[in-house]
C-alpha positions as CSV (number, residue, x, y, z in Angstrom):
1,M,0.0,0.0,0.0
2,V,2.8,2.4,0.9
3,R,4.5,1.7,-2.5
4,Q,1.3,2.4,-4.4
5,R,0.7,5.7,-2.5
6,T,4.3,6.7,-3.2
7,Q,3.9,5.9,-6.9
8,L,0.6,7.9,-7.0
9,A,2.2,10.8,-5.2
10,N,5.1,10.9,-7.6
11,A,2.7,10.8,-10.6
12,I,0.7,13.7,-9.2
13,R,3.8,15.6,-8.5
14,G,4.8,15.2,-12.1
15,L,1.6,16.9,-13.2
16,L,2.2,19.9,-11.0
17,G,4.4,21.5,-13.7
18,E,7.2,22.5,-11.4
19,F,10.6,22.5,-13.0
20,G,13.6,23.6,-11.2
21,I,16.9,22.7,-9.8
22,V,17.2,21.6,-6.2
23,V,20.3,20.9,-4.0
24,P,20.6,18.9,-0.8
25,K,19.7,20.5,2.4
26,G,22.8,22.0,4.0
27,T,24.4,23.0,0.7
28,P,26.7,26.0,1.6
29,A,25.1,29.3,0.9
30,N,27.9,30.4,-1.4
31,V,27.3,27.4,-3.6
32,V,23.5,28.1,-3.7
33,K,24.3,31.7,-4.6
34,K,26.7,30.7,-7.4
35,L,24.1,28.3,-8.8
36,E,21.3,30.9,-8.5
37,D,23.4,33.5,-10.4
38,A,24.2,31.1,-13.2
39,I,20.6,29.9,-13.5
40,R,19.2,33.4,-13.4
41,Q,21.5,34.5,-16.2
42,T,20.7,31.4,-18.2
43,V,16.9,31.8,-17.8
44,A,17.1,35.5,-18.8
45,S,19.1,34.7,-22.0
46,P,17.3,35.2,-25.3
47,E,18.4,31.7,-26.4
48,F,16.8,30.0,-23.4
49,Q,13.6,32.1,-23.7
50,E,13.3,31.3,-27.4
51,A,14.0,27.6,-26.8
52,G,11.3,27.5,-24.1
53,A,8.8,29.3,-26.4
54,K,9.3,26.8,-29.1
55,I,8.0,24.0,-26.9
56,G,5.3,26.0,-25.2
57,F,7.2,26.6,-22.0
58,L,7.5,30.0,-20.3
59,P,10.9,30.0,-18.5
60,A,10.9,32.0,-15.3
61,F,13.4,32.3,-12.4
62,L,12.7,32.1,-8.7
63,P,15.4,32.4,-6.1
64,A,15.9,29.4,-3.9
65,S,14.0,30.9,-1.0
66,E,10.9,31.5,-3.2
67,F,11.1,28.2,-5.0
68,A,11.2,26.4,-1.7
69,K,7.9,28.1,-0.7
70,V,6.3,26.8,-3.9
71,I,7.5,23.3,-3.3
72,L,6.4,23.4,0.3
73,A,2.9,24.7,-0.6
74,D,2.5,22.0,-3.3
75,D,3.7,19.3,-0.9
76,R,1.0,20.4,1.6
77,K,-1.7,20.2,-1.1
78,L,-0.4,16.8,-2.2
79,A,-0.4,15.5,1.4
80,A,-4.0,16.6,1.7
81,V,-5.0,14.7,-1.4
82,M,-3.1,11.7,-0.3
83,D,-4.8,11.7,3.1
84,Q,-8.1,11.4,1.3
85,L,-7.1,8.2,-0.5
């Protein structure tokens, strides 16, 4: 039963439409900052924006602190759904 719920949770998560880069908890702040800077620059580039548009994807950047809030909110919603199963 746990395995089935995990598979279902992962399937639902895949439908949420979140795409991002995550690092392990405890990653040094300077490493996170370096990654954020590189990702922000990449996402803002015309080439990346154009490539996204070609596949119907609107690239956007969120700093780690904001993306973490999105993930947490979605995890709470998912947990509520899973509790009803």
